[in-house]
Structure formats: structure tokens, C-alpha cells
C-alpha positions in Angstrom: 26.7 -16.8 3.9 25.7 -14.5 6.9 28.6 -14.9 8.6 30.7 -13.2 5.6 28.2 -11.0 4.9 28.4 -9.5 8.6 32.4 -9.3 8.3 32.2 -7.3 5.1 30.1 -4.7 6.6 32.2 -4.3 9.7 35.3 -4.0 7.8 33.6 -1.3 5.8 32.4 0.6 9.0 36.0 0.2 10.4 37.4 1.6 6.8 35.2 4.4 6.9 35.6 5.3 10.6 39.3 5.7 10.2 39.1 7.6 6.9 36.8 10.1 8.6 39.9 11.7 10.9 39.4 15.5 10.6 36.2 15.3 9.3 33.1 17.1 10.7 29.3 16.3 11.0 26.6 18.8 10.0 22.9 17.3 11.1 19.7 18.9 12.1 16.0 19.3 10.9 14.3 20.8 8.1 10.7 21.9 8.4 8.1 24.0 6.5 8.3 27.5 7.9 4.3 28.0 8.4 3.7 24.7 10.2 6.7 23.8 11.5 6.0 20.3 10.1 9.0 18.4 9.2 9.8 17.4 5.5 10.8 13.9 4.1 13.4 13.7 1.6 14.5 17.2 1.4 17.7 17.3 -0.5 20.8 19.1 1.1 23.6 19.5 -1.8 27.2 20.9 -1.4 27.9 21.4 -5.0 31.3 22.1 -5.0 32.1 18.7 -3.8 29.0 17.0 -5.5 27.7 15.6 -2.2 24.7 15.7 -0.3 22.2 13.8 1.6 18.4 13.6 2.1 16.1 13.7 5.1 14.6 10.8 6.7 10.9 9.8 7.5 11.3 12.4 10.4 13.1 15.2 9.0 16.1 14.5 10.3 19.9 15.0 8.1 23.3 14.2 8.6 26.2 14.6 6.6 29.9 14.0 7.4 32.4 16.3 5.1 36.3 17.5 5.5 36.9 20.3 7.5 36.3 23.9 5.5 33.8 26.1 4.2 31.4 24.9 1.8 28.1 26.3 -0.2 25.0 24.2 0.7 21.7 24.4 -1.0 18.5 23.0 0.6 15.6 22.2 -2.3 12.4 20.7 -2.0 9.9 20.5 -4.8 7.2 23.2 -4.4 9.1 25.4 -1.9 11.9 28.4 -2.3 15.5 26.7 -2.0 18.0 28.1 0.7 21.7 28.7 -0.4 24.2 29.8 2.3 27.8 29.2 3.2 28.9 27.3 6.3 32.0 26.5 8.1 32.8 23.5 9.3 35.6 23.5 12.1 33.3 21.3 14.5 30.1 19.2 14.5 27.6 21.6 14.1 23.8 21.4 14.6 22.0 23.3 11.2 18.0 23.4 11.1 16.3 24.9 7.9 12.8 26.2 7.9 11.5 26.3 4.1 9.0 28.6 2.7 5.9 27.7 0.2 7.4 28.8 -3.4 4.0 29.8 -4.5 3.6 32.4 -1.8 6.1 34.8 -3.2 5.0 34.5 -7.0 3.4 37.3 -8.5 1.7 35.1 -10.8 0.7 31.6 -10.5 3.0 29.3 -12.1 2.2 25.8 -11.7 5.0 23.3 -9.8 3.6 19.9 -9.5 4.9 17.9 -6.4 6.0 15.2 -8.3 9.3 13.6 -7.0 11.9 13.8 -9.9 13.7 10.4 -10.0 17.0 10.3 -8.4 19.7 9.3 -10.9 22.3 8.7 -8.5 20.4 6.7 -5.9 20.3 2.8 -6.2 16.7 3.0 -4.8 14.4 2.0 -8.1 10.8 1.0 -8.6 9.3 3.5 -6.1 6.8 5.8 -6.6 6.1 9.0 -4.6 2.9 10.9 -4.5 1.8 14.2 -2.6 -1.8 15.0 -1.1 -1.7 17.8 -3.6 -1.2 15.5 -6.5 -3.8 13.1 -5.3 -6.5 16.0 -4.8 -5.9 16.9 -8.5 -6.9 13.6 -9.8 -10.6 13.2 -10.8 -12.5 10.4 -9.1 -15.8 8.9 -8.9 -18.3 10.7 -6.5 -15.5 13.8 -6.1 -13.8 12.3 -3.3 -10.1 12.4 -3.5 -8.7 8.8 -3.5 -5.1 7.4 -2.6 -5.9 4.3 -4.0 -7.1 5.4 -7.1 -4.3 7.8 -7.7 -1.7 5.0 -7.4 -3.5 2.7 -10.0 -2.5 5.3 -12.5 0.9 4.4 -11.7 2.9 1.7 -14.2 2.6 -1.8 -12.6 -0.5 -0.9 -10.4 -4.2 -2.1 -11.4 -7.2 -2.7 -9.8 -9.9 -5.4 -9.9 -12.3 -2.7 -11.6 -14.9 -0.7 -10.4 -16.5 -1.2 -6.8 -13.7 -3.5 -6.3 -11.3 -3.2 -2.9 -7.7 -3.2 -2.9 -5.1 -3.0 -5.6 -2.4 -5.2 -7.6 1.1 -4.5 -7.9 3.3 -6.2 -10.7 0.8 -9.2 -11.2 0.5 -9.6 -7.7 -2.5 -10.5 -5.2 -4.0 -7.8 -3.2 -3.0 -9.4 -0.1 0.6 -9.4 -1.1 0.8 -5.5 -0.5 1.9 -4.5 2.8 0.2 -1.5 3.8 1.2 0.9 6.5 -0.4 4.0 7.9 2.4 5.6 10.4 4.2 2.2 10.7 1.1 0.4 11.6 -0.6 -2.3 9.3 -3.9 -1.6 7.3 -5.8 -4.9 6.4 -8.4 -3.4 4.7 -7.9 -0.2 2.5 -11.3 0.6 1.1 -14.5 1.8 2.2 -17.7 0.9 0.8 -16.5 -2.1 -1.2 -14.0 -0.2 -3.1 -15.5 3.2 -3.9 -13.3 5.0 -1.4 -10.2 4.5 0.0 -9.6 4.7 3.8 -6.9 7.2 3.7 -8.1 11.0 4.0 -5.4 12.8 1.6 -6.1 15.8 4.2 -4.0 14.0 6.5 -1.4 12.5 4.5 2.2 14.1 4.4 4.0 11.6 2.6 3.4 8.4 0.4 6.0 5.9 -1.0 4.8 2.8 -3.3 7.8 0.1 -3.4 7.0 -2.3 -6.1 10.8 -3.6 -6.3 13.9 -2.9 -4.8 12.4 -3.0 -1.4 14.7 -2.2 1.5 15.5 -4.9 4.4 13.4 -2.8 6.8 10.0 -4.1 5.3 8.9 -7.7 5.3 6.0 -9.6 5.5 4.6 -9.3 2.0 5.7 -10.2 -1.5 4.2 -7.9 -3.6 4.5 -4.4 -2.4 4.8 -1.9 0.2 2.6 1.2 0.3 3.9 3.4 3.2 2.2 6.2 4.5 2.7 9.0 7.0 0.2 11.5 8.5 0.8 15.0 9.1 2.4 15.9 12.6 0.2 19.1 12.9 0.8 22.7 13.0 3.1 23.6 16.0 2.8 27.4 15.5 -0.9 28.7 14.8 -4.2 27.0 14.4 -5.6 25.9 11.0 -8.4 23.9 9.5 -9.5 22.8 6.2 -12.2 20.5 4.7 -14.7 19.7 1.9 -18.4 19.3 1.3 -19.3 17.0 -1.4 -22.5 15.4 -2.7 -22.0 12.1 -0.9 -19.4 12.7 1.7 -17.6 15.8 3.7 -14.4 15.8 5.8 -13.0 18.3 8.3 -9.2 18.7 9.4 -8.2 20.7 12.5 -4.5 21.3 13.5 -2.6 23.4 16.1 -0.1 23.9 18.6 -0.5 22.0 22.1 2.7 24.3 22.8 4.3 26.8 20.4 6.9 25.2 18.3 7.2 22.3 20.7 4.1 20.2 20.3 1.2 19.8 17.9 -2.2 18.1 17.4 -4.1 17.0 14.4 -7.8 15.6 14.4 -9.7 14.9 11.2 -12.8 13.0 10.0 -14.9 11.9 7.3 -18.2 10.8 6.8 -20.5 9.8 4.1 -24.2 10.8 4.0 -25.9 9.9 0.7 -27.8 7.2 3.0 -29.8 9.9 4.9 -31.6 11.1 1.7 -32.4 7.2 0.9 -35.9 7.4 2.5 -37.1 10.2 0.2 -37.2 7.5 -2.2 -38.7 4.9 0.1 -35.5 3.3 -0.2 -34.8 1.4 3.4 -30.9 0.3 2.4 -28.0 1.9 4.1 -24.6 2.1 3.2 -22.1 4.7 5.1 -18.6 5.1 6.4 -16.5 7.2 8.7 -13.3 7.6 10.0 -11.4 9.4 11.9 -7.5 10.4 12.2 -5.5 11.9 15.0 -1.6 12.7 16.0 -0.1 14.5 18.7 3.5 15.4 18.7 5.7 16.7 21.2 9.5 17.8 21.2 11.0 17.1 24.7 14.3 18.5 23.9 16.4 18.8 21.1 17.4 15.0 21.3 13.9 13.3 22.0 10.4 13.5 20.4 7.3 11.5 21.0 4.2 10.9 18.7 0.8 9.3 19.2 -1.1 8.5 16.2 -4.3 6.7 15.5 -7.0 5.7 13.1 -10.6 4.4 13.2 -13.0 3.5 10.7 -16.2 1.9 10.1 -18.4 0.9 7.6 -21.9 0.2 7.7 -23.7 -1.6 5.0 -27.5 -2.8 5.3 -30.5 -3.8 3.1 -33.9 -3.2 5.1 -34.2 -5.5 8.0 -32.7 -8.5 6.6 -28.9 -7.9 7.5 -26.4 -5.2 8.6 -22.7 -5.1 7.8 -20.3 -3.5 10.0 -16.6 -3.5 9.4 -13.2 -1.4 9.6 -9.8 -0.8 11.0 -8.4 0.5 14.1 -4.5 1.5 14.8 -2.8 2.8 17.5 0.8 3.9 17.3 3.2 5.5 19.9 6.5 6.4 18.7 9.7 8.0 20.4 12.6 9.3 18.1 16.0 9.5 20.3 19.0 11.0 18.6 22.2 9.2 20.3 24.9 11.5 18.4 24.7 13.7 15.3 25.2 10.1 13.6 23.0 7.9 15.1 19.0 8.3 14.9 16.8 6.1 16.4 12.9 5.3 16.7 11.1 3.0 18.8 7.6 2.0 18.1 4.7 0.3 19.9 1.8 -0.5 17.9 -1.5 -2.0 17.7 -3.6 -2.9 14.9 -7.1 -4.5 14.3 -9.4 -5.3 11.6 -13.0 -6.2 12.5 -15.5 -7.6 10.9 -19.5 -8.1 12.0 -22.5 -9.4 10.2 -25.8 -9.4 11.6 -28.5 -11.8 9.7 -31.9 -10.7 11.2 -33.7 -13.0 9.2 -32.1 -16.1 10.9 -31.3 -14.0 14.2 -27.4 -14.4 14.7 -24.5 -12.2 14.5 -21.0 -13.5 12.7 -17.9 -11.8 13.9 -14.4 -12.1 12.8 -11.1 -10.5 12.6 -7.2 -10.1 13.1 -5.5 -8.1 15.7 -1.3 -7.5 16.1 0.5 -6.1 18.8 4.0 -4.6 17.0 7.2 -3.8 18.6 9.6 -2.0 16.3 13.0 -0.3 17.1 15.0 1.1 14.1 18.3 3.0 14.0 19.8 5.2 11.2 23.4 5.4 11.5 25.2 7.9 9.3 28.8 6.2 9.3 30.3 8.7 6.8 29.6 10.6 3.5 29.6 7.3 1.6 28.2 4.8 4.0 25.0 4.7 5.8 23.4 1.9 7.8 19.9 1.2 8.9 19.5 -1.7 11.4 16.8 -2.6 13.6 14.1 -5.7 15.1 10.6 -6.3 14.9 8.1 -8.7 16.5 4.6 -9.1 15.8 2.3 -11.0 18.0 -0.9 -12.1 16.1 -4.4 -13.0 17.2 -7.0 -14.4 14.2 -10.2 -14.8 15.0 -11.7 -16.9 11.9 -15.4 -16.4 12.9 -18.0 -16.7 15.7 -21.8 -17.0 15.7 -24.0 -16.0 18.6 -27.8 -15.9 18.4 -29.3 -12.3 18.6 -32.6 -13.4 20.2 -33.3 -16.1 22.9 -35.8 -17.8 20.7 -33.5 -18.2 17.7 -32.8 -21.7 16.6 -29.1 -21.2 16.0 -26.8 -22.4 18.3 -23.5 -20.5 19.4 -20.5 -21.6 17.3 -16.9 -20.5 17.5 -14.3 -21.3 15.1 -10.9 -22.1 16.4 -8.9 -19.0 17.3 -5.4 -19.0 15.6 -2.0 -17.5 17.3 1.4 -16.7 15.6 4.5 -14.8 16.3 6.8 -13.2 13.7 10.1 -11.9 14.7 12.9 -10.2 12.0 16.3 -8.6 12.5 17.3 -6.5 9.4 20.2 -4.3 8.4 20.3 -2.0 5.5 23.3 -0.3 3.8 23.6 2.6 1.1 27.4 2.5 -0.1 28.8 4.9 -2.8 31.6 3.3 -4.2 32.7 5.7 -6.8 31.3 9.1 -8.3 29.2 7.0 -10.6 28.4 3.9 -8.8 26.3 3.7 -6.1 25.1 0.2 -4.0 22.2 -0.4 -1.4 22.6 -3.9 -0.1 21.0 -5.7 3.0 19.7 -8.5 4.6 16.7 -9.6 6.9 16.4 -12.5 9.0 12.7 -13.1 9.6 11.4 -16.1 11.7 7.5 -17.0 12.1 6.0 -19.3 15.0 2.4 -20.7 14.6 1.7 -20.9 18.2 -0.9 -23.4 20.0 -4.6 -23.6 19.6 -7.7 -25.3 21.2 -8.2 -27.8 18.5 -5.6 -28.8 15.6 -6.9 -31.5 13.2 -4.2 -34.5 12.3 -4.2 -36.3 9.1 -3.4 -39.2 7.5 0.2 -38.5 6.1 0.1 -35.1 7.3 -2.5 -34.7 4.2 -5.6 -32.4 4.7 -6.3 -32.6 1.0 -6.6 -36.0 -1.1 -7.0 -36.9 -4.5 -9.5 -39.2 -5.9 -8.1 -41.1 -9.0 -11.1 -42.4 -9.6 -13.1 -39.0 -10.3 -9.9 -37.3 -11.2 -10.7 -34.8 -8.2 -9.3 -33.2 -5.0 -11.3 -33.8 -2.0 -11.3 -33.3 1.5 -9.3 -35.4 3.7 -11.4 -37.0 6.9 -9.2 -36.2 10.3 -8.1 -39.1 12.2 -7.8 -37.1 15.3 -7.3 -34.0 17.2 -5.0 -32.3 19.5 -5.2 -29.4 21.9 -1.7 -27.6 22.4 -1.1 -24.5 24.9 -0.8 -21.2 23.7 3.0 -21.2 24.4 3.7 -24.4 22.1 5.2 -24.2 18.9 3.1 -25.8 16.2 5.3 -24.9 13.5 8.2 -22.6 12.6 9.6 -21.0 9.8 13.0 -19.1 9.3 14.1 -17.1 6.0 17.2 -14.9 4.8 15.9 -12.4 2.8 18.8 -10.4 0.7 18.1 -7.2 -0.8 20.4 -5.4 -3.5 20.2 -2.5 -5.9 22.9 -0.7 -7.8 22.8 2.5 -9.8 25.5 3.2 -12.5 25.6 6.9 -13.4 25.8 7.0 -17.3 26.0 10.9 -17.5 24.5 13.7 -15.0 21.0 13.0 -16.6 20.9 9.3 -16.8 21.6 6.1 -15.2 21.0 2.3 -15.4 19.6 0.7 -12.3 19.3 -2.6 -11.1 17.9 -4.6 -7.9 17.3 -8.1 -6.4 14.5 -8.7 -3.8 14.1 -12.2 -1.8 11.1 -11.9 0.6 8.9 -13.9 2.7 5.1 -13.7 3.5 3.8 -15.7 6.4 -0.2 -14.6 6.1 -2.4 -15.5 3.8 -5.9 -13.9 2.7 -8.5 -16.6 1.8 -10.8 -15.4 -0.7 -12.3 -17.0 -3.9 -13.1 -13.4 -5.5 -11.2 -11.4 -7.7 -10.7 -8.7 -5.3 -10.8 -8.6 -1.4 -14.1 -8.4 0.3 -15.0 -7.6 4.0 -15.8 -11.4 4.6 -12.3 -12.7 3.5 -10.6 -14.2 6.3 -6.6 -13.8 7.2 -4.9 -17.4 8.1 -1.3 -17.7 9.3 1.0 -20.2 7.7 1.7 -23.3 9.9 1.6 -27.2 9.7 -0.7 -27.3 6.2 0.3 -24.0 5.1 3.8 -23.1 3.8 4.8 -19.4 3.6 5.2 -17.6 0.3 8.4 -17.0 -0.9 9.7 -14.2 -3.7 12.1 -13.6 -5.9 12.2 -10.4 -7.9 14.8 -9.3 -10.3 14.3 -5.7 -12.1 16.3 -3.7 -14.4 15.9 -0.1 -15.1 16.9 2.8 -17.4 16.5 6.4 -15.9 16.7 10.0 -17.8 15.9 13.4 -17.1 15.4 15.8 -20.2 15.6 19.5 -20.8 17.2 20.4 -17.2 14.4 17.9 -15.4 11.4 19.5 -17.3 10.8 16.0 -18.3 12.0 12.5 -16.9 11.6 9.2 -18.2 11.4 5.7 -16.1 12.0 2.5 -18.0 11.9 -0.7 -15.8 11.6 -4.5 -16.5 10.9 -7.0 -13.9 10.5 -10.8 -13.6 9.2 -12.3 -10.4 8.5 -15.8 -9.0 6.3 -16.9 -6.0 6.9 -20.3 -4.1 3.5 -21.8 -2.0 1.4 -19.4 -3.3 -2.3 -20.8 -2.0 -5.0 -22.3 -4.5 -7.9 -23.7 -4.1 -9.6 -27.0 -5.2 -12.7 -27.0 -7.3 -15.9 -26.3 -4.9 -14.0 -24.7 -2.2 -16.2 -23.2 0.7 -14.3 -20.5 2.4 -17.4 -19.3 4.7 -17.5 -20.7 8.3 -14.6 -23.3 7.4 -12.7 -24.6 10.6 -10.5 -26.7 8.5 -9.6 -24.5 6.1 -6.4 -26.6 5.2 -9.0 -29.1 3.8 -9.5 -27.0 0.3 -6.4 -25.2 -0.3 -2.9 -26.6 -1.8 0.7 -24.8 -2.3 1.3 -23.8 -5.7 3.5 -21.1 -7.3 3.4 -17.9 -9.5 5.2 -15.8 -11.9 5.1 -12.5 -13.5 7.3 -10.4 -15.7 6.7 -7.1 -17.7 7.8 -4.0 -18.7 7.0 -0.4 -17.4 7.3 3.0 -18.9 6.7 6.3 -17.0 6.9 9.3 -19.1 6.7 12.6 -17.0 6.4 16.4 -17.6 7.4 17.9 -14.1 7.0 21.7 -14.1 5.1 24.3 -16.3 1.3 25.2 -16.4 0.6 21.9 -18.1 2.6 18.7 -16.2 1.5 15.2 -15.8 2.4 11.8 -16.8 2.1 8.8 -19.0 2.4 5.0 -17.7 2.3 2.1 -19.7 3.0 -1.5 -18.3 3.0 -4.6 -20.6 2.7 -7.7 -18.4 1.9 -11.2 -17.9 0.9 -13.0 -14.2 0.3 -16.8 -14.1 -0.2 -19.3 -11.7 0.4 -23.0 -11.5 -0.4 -25.8 -9.1 0.6 -29.2 -10.2 0.0 -32.5 -8.6 2.1 -33.4 -5.9 2.9 -37.3 -7.3 2.8 -38.4 -10.9 -0.6 -39.7 -10.4 -2.3 -36.5 -9.5 -3.4 -34.1 -12.0 -2.9 -30.6 -10.3 -5.2 -27.9 -10.0 -6.4 -26.8 -13.8 -4.7 -30.3 -15.2 -0.9 -28.7 -13.6 -1.0 -26.3 -16.2 -0.1 -22.6 -16.0 -3.2 -20.1 -15.8 -3.9 -16.5 -15.8 -4.0 -15.1 -12.3 -7.2 -12.5 -12.0 -4.6 -9.9 -11.9 -3.4 -10.7 -15.4 -3.8 -7.1 -17.5 -1.4 -7.5 -20.7 -1.6 -3.8 -21.4 -2.1 -1.2 -18.9 -2.1 2.6 -20.0 -2.6 5.5 -18.1 -2.4 9.3 -18.7 -3.3 11.9 -16.1 -2.6 15.6 -16.5 -3.0 19.2 -15.2 -3.4 22.3 -16.8 -3.4 25.8 -14.9 -5.5 27.9 -17.1 -5.3 31.0 -15.1 -5.0 31.9 -11.4 -8.3 30.7 -11.0 -9.2 27.8 -13.3 -7.5 24.7 -13.3 -8.3 21.5 -15.6 -7.4 18.0 -14.6 -8.1 14.9 -16.4 -7.0 11.3 -16.6 -7.5 8.5 -19.1 -7.2 4.7 -18.6 -7.0 1.7 -20.7 -6.7 -2.0 -19.2 -6.8 -5.6 -21.1 -9.9 -7.4 -19.8 -9.6 -9.1 -16.5 -9.2 -13.0 -17.0 -12.3 -15.0 -16.4 -13.7 -18.8 -16.9 -16.7 -19.0 -19.0 -18.6 -22.0 -19.9 -17.9 -23.8 -23.2 -20.5 -26.2 -23.5 -23.8 -27.3 -21.6 -25.3 -30.8 -20.8 -28.8 -31.8 -19.2 -29.4 -33.6 -16.2 -33.2 -34.2 -14.9 -34.3 -31.4 -16.9 -31.5 -28.8 -16.0 -29.0 -27.2 -18.1 -25.6 -27.9 -16.4 -22.6 -25.5 -17.8 -19.2 -27.2 -18.5 -16.1 -25.4 -17.8 -12.6 -26.3 -19.0 -9.8 -24.4 -18.1 -9.3 -21.7 -15.5 -9.0 -18.0 -16.4 -9.2 -18.8 -20.2 -11.5 -15.9 -21.4 -11.4 -12.4 -20.6 -13.9 -9.7 -19.9 -14.1 -6.6 -22.2 -11.2 -4.2 -22.0 -11.7 -1.5 -19.5 -11.4 2.2 -20.4 -12.6 5.9 -19.3 -12.0 9.3 -19.4 -12.4 11.5 -16.2 -12.3 15.4 -16.1 -12.1 17.8 -13.4 -12.2 21.5 -13.1 -11.0 23.5 -10.0 -12.0 27.2 -9.3 -10.7 29.3 -6.7 -12.4 32.5 -6.6 -10.0 34.4 -4.6 -6.2 32.9 -5.6 -4.3 35.7 -4.1 -6.0 35.1 -0.6 -3.4 33.5 1.8 -4.9 34.3 5.1 -8.6 33.6 6.8 -11.0 31.7 5.1 -9.8 30.2 1.5 -11.9 28.1 -0.9 -12.0 26.5 -4.0 -14.5 24.4 -5.9 -14.0 21.1 -7.7 -16.8 20.1 -10.8 -15.6 16.4 -12.0 -17.0 14.0 -14.4 -16.2 10.5 -14.0 -16.7 8.3 -17.2 -17.1 11.2 -19.3 -18.6 9.1 -22.4 -20.5 6.9 -20.2 -18.9 3.4 -20.9 -20.5 0.4 -19.4 -17.1 -1.4 -18.4 -18.0 -4.9 -17.4 -17.5 -5.7 -13.6 -18.5 -9.2 -14.4 -20.3 -11.3 -17.0 -22.7 -14.1 -15.8 -24.5 -16.9 -17.7 -27.8 -18.5 -17.2 -30.9 -19.4 -18.7 -33.9 -17.2 -19.7 -37.0 -18.0 -17.7 -39.1 -16.8 -20.7 -37.5 -18.0 -23.7 -35.5 -20.9 -22.2 -32.5 -19.8 -24.3 -29.2 -19.3 -22.9 -27.8 -15.7 -21.9 -25.0 -14.1 -20.8 -25.6 -10.7 -18.7 -23.0 -8.1 -18.1 -22.9 -6.2 -14.9 -21.6 -2.6 -15.2 -21.0 -0.6 -11.9 -20.7 2.9 -13.1 -21.6 4.8 -16.1 -21.2 8.8 -16.2 -21.1 10.4 -12.4 -21.1 14.0 -12.3 -19.8 15.6 -9.0 -19.2 18.5 -7.1 -17.3 19.7 -4.1 -16.8 22.7 -2.2 -13.3 22.9 -0.3 -12.2 25.4 2.1 -9.2 26.3 4.7 -8.4 28.9 7.3 
């Protein structure tokens, strides 16, 4: 199949090359006038011939047209469009600079930076948010939050308040690939989910791929959140920031060399813990993070970038324990233009997630984490106006530290203990094609070949019949298998290898100028698994690679959608249905213990999962009032049947609701520009309650009441809903130079609903009666922040 696929692509390339005689190429970069920052996704349109293209992740574009004179329109939402006539009699380089549309308006007319759906493009199941959009969404404690913002989109949910991560189309949080300047982020939250690790001031572009995922992405089976940081202003120095009740931020940017190099440095920190001693509270909980990026243009064909992120969370309770965790990433990139049709990007990436727990009352430290070193080389080849190719390779080396215990003092009764490190090597080759078959039909297709090698480790258990979990037929339960021996392997040895072909395809058929239908198919592989028995990730969760006893997850996803623009793009509608199934989704036997377990294979089984649903997104894109309504109807289930007819499987082999199953999910967000000084923002959320397992009966044993549970996740928490409001006040809206500022007054959970984060069951010590206790994280939370730029 792969051979025939490659032959077809080569034939298409040869045909288009022959047909491109007497054609010329116009290429260049598009940037913002004030900062010289390149812009992603700018439209370059040639209206007379109904042709065009968009800029890539580095602001580069290229298009090949027949010889002649053309009117070209360069447009990007929030900026003034450029229209001029060019003559193509040879290949030319043409750069454009766009100016902010609001600068030239006599009165403020709000133009929301929400990307309108591209009717012709085959890409579907993609949402884009800008930094300005994210900042307008009211959030808890007044801090703008990327994760909270994307949870307002259809198909995206969170486990609730105070919960880390997010879920996409019924998938688990570990099934999302989160990239910051191409580097993997393993934990996206600060303070256990109250904040995200992303500073909105430093963000340039954000795209969430829920389906129709291009072949250049791999390694996860649910979604891709691709975030790019700003490059920095290469023309003049600027700074901006904000001061809130619990946290503040500051970002500075400016030229290293005017119009040639730039720097960006940003930082955030919370400080509410500094006031706790005033109330005789010795607890501590705070975070800080740093963003940096250096950019330099060597010449017209070469650019280099160095970007990084470092973040830490610290949480402690008196002198009993201290918890520290966070991400670190560093990425060096080199952009090279081989020709006006061939663009390349070479990246060297380091990513690290660190977790430390110091338990003072037992006098030891616990440290765990994951590191990877990543080499990426990507090419974008503009073969012709009808065919564009992207291809490249990706190699990642992993080191997993499941955990290490060390005594903190010489008198500690704890002996040093180290769980066995694990190592792996992941490689991939990919090819993506964007093909315009006709004026109405556009196709995107690709293929990814991925390979994963579990490398040798110091000690590997051996089990009879290679089964690390056995079924006790007498008690009808799963139990840990006893190893029959161990083996030690060199790092260069390969314990297990996996190879997968991952085809991708998306198609768009244009019904008319304002509507189209699209469909897509994805096959994806995931070789890493997050070991967690909670509904959302916690810092203590451990990543583990596929290997001899743990198989990689394999996804097949299908999607069908209808897209329409109304009233000259004032309104837009996106309607999508999806179905996906995942093989080898890990499941846990009853009573599984994940903490400090050196033989994790003894408590997990390979099962399967499925999810399906319908998503609706209705947007108002322009005017004083704008925003969107999102609705998702979906179902998410998991099943782990018995491996033999005599085994009952998990949950008696029946399908059961995953913790991410939310039948109904409604979210509305809106922004109204009252006048030049006042802006009102609001959002409302409603979700079906999270699945949970409640006891159905109890029995008494030795004077103790023992609860009895039946099927997994057969119950639900109460439904979740809340309303948030925010007022933005700009004292001097016409001031465009020097110190500029605005205030944000917000109320989270306006009507003070006590949404249930969990329900626990126990016996009242005084009355002896059974009782259920509901835990709520937040009620109403007012906040205020002062924001500035210069």
C-alpha cells in the first residue's frame, strides 16, 4: 500500500511540474508593521483567478501563477488589508507588513480575533484562539488561562474545578499532545489546575486539532494543542504586564539588532502565600514560570530561534511535607529557504518534567520525572498552486524515572530505594499533501510511519506465559503474577519494537461560496501512557512507555462536518459528528496500587475505548457584540474483556462510562463593547455530571461497615454549571504611545453554585448513620487586576 501511495504522489508531483511551464512564483514573509513579528495564517488572495494561499508557522508564503498582472489582497483579521497590483514575468520575493486595524479608526468598533472557518480548506476539527480572545474570557482569580479558554470550545471538557488537564472528544488527558514552540509539555497546569502553564502575553498563535490531524503530528490519540510563542519586537522596546490579587506577570521585548534580531522575556508568579502568616497559616502554595525567545535573521534565507520555558509549583503544609514540580523546555530552530518553493525547519528540542516530594515527618525525598531529546527536520514544498507537500522526520529519545527515595538526614529510618529507569526511542517519517482537485473539491492526505523501541534496562521481570496479571477463578478477581525470574539488558538492547502506518485524509467539497461539507479519517498511535487512578492528572502520576507487557494505543477516528458563513461572514456555523475507537487503552485491576510500584505491569490490562458525538459551534465574528455558542452531545466508554472465556474481564467485561463522559456540554461566551472605555465579557457553562462509582449496599464485618460496589461509573455527580462576568475598563482608550493601561473586574461563579468536585461516603461518628459528603472547590470568587503596556 505504501509503495502505491508513494508512486501516486510522485506522479502528481511530475504532472504538476510539467504543467508549471511559463509560470512564476511569488514568495515572501508577512509581518506586523509595529513589531516586525511574523504572522501565521495570513490570507494572500488573487481574486480575479480565485486563487490564494496562507502563511505558515513562520510567516512564509509561496504561490505559483501563470505569467501576467494580478491584483493581490493580503488580509488578516484585526489588521488593515493590503491591495495592490503585481506583474509576474519572473520569480519575485514580495514581503508585506500589516498595520493594526484599530489604529486608524475614529471610534472603536470591536473586531474579535476569532478565525472564521475556511470553507474551501479540507482541514476540519480545528479551533484557533488568539491571545486577545483568551484575555477577554473571565476566569477564576482574574488570571487569563488558555486551558480554561479552550474548554469553552465544543468537544473539550475538564474534570472540574481544581483539576489538571483537559479532555477532547471523550479522550483522557494523557491522550493530548501539548506543544510549546514544538517542545512537549507533560503537565499543563499550575496549582493543581487553578492556572495553566501558558502565559497569554507570550503567546502568538494557538491551534487545537481535535480531528483531521495532519501527519506531521503523532504520539497521541486524542488531540494536538500546538502553541507558538511570540518572536519579540525587532524594531523598538516594549513591555506589558499585569498585577492581580494572587499573581502578577511581566513581559519585555525588543530588538537585538533593529529589523534583524529580537528578544522576548516573560515571567509570572503568584504570591498569595506571602499573606498567609498574617492569619497564622503556615501552609504554602505558589507557582512561577519564565518564558524566553531569541530570534535572529542571518540573511534572507536563514533565520535562527532559541526559545525556552521553565516553570515550578511549590506546595507545602506546615513542616510535614513539601511538593515541587514543573516543566522545562529548550528549543533551537533553524529556518532555511532552499528556494522560493522549498522551506525547511530544523529543531533540536529538550523537554523535562520534574516531580519532587519531601516528607519531613518520615525524613525522605521522592523524585520522579521524564526527559526527552528530540530532533525534527520538516520541509514544506510548494510544488504548484494545486499541490503542496509537507514531509519530514522526527526522532525522540526518552528517559523515564519512575521514582527514587533518599533519606534527608543520616538518622532517618528510610533506606535509599530506586525504581528501575526505563528508556525508549521513537522515530517517525511523514508526508502530507494538500491537493486542489477542482474549484470545489480540495483534498488533504498523508501518511506517517512511526516506530517505537523499548530499550534495555537494569532489571526486567519475567513471567510465566508472559502474563504479568493472572485471574483467580476461585475468587473471580485479577491478581499480580509472581515473577519467575529477572533479566538485565544493556541500554543498546531492544526489549520490544512496534511499527505502525498511520494514514490521514481530509476532504472538503464546496457547495457554494458560503458553505461546504467536509470529512476526515485519522489513524494514530500512542506509545506513552500516564499511570493515574484519578479522574484528572496529578503531579504524582507517572509516565510509562509501551513494552513487553504494555501495548501502544491505536486510534481510528472518522468525522463528518457541515460549515457555513452567513451575512457576509458576520456569522459562521460549524457542525461536526465524530466516531473514534481506541485499541489497547490501559485499564487497572481492582485495588491497583500505582505509588512506588516497580512492577506496574502487574496491575494493568489492555482494553479498548470508544467515543462518538455531535458538535455545534455558532459564532458571531464582528461588531460590538461577538462571541460563540458551543454544544456537544457525546458518549465515551471503555471495555476490558477477559483474555480467555473463563475470565470475566474488568467490570464483568461490560462497557462502562469513562470519567470523561459528558452527555451534554453547553458553553456560551460573549463580549460587548459598551463604549470606548468599557467592555463586558461573560461566559456560561453547563455540563452533565461526571461519572462516578457510588456504593449500592453495605455489610458488617467485625463491627465495621463495609461498602459494596457494583459496576464502574454507573452513577454521576450532579450537573455542573456556572456564570462568569468581567468588566474591562480602559481609562485612556485613544492613547497609543507611552504608558497604556486597563483594569479588569471579574466575578467567577456569579450565583455562587457549589458544584461538586467529588462525593465521598462514610459513617457519621456521632450518629452512626451513613452519610454522603460533597466537596466543592469554589463558590463565588471576585477579583481585580491592573494591566499595562508601554
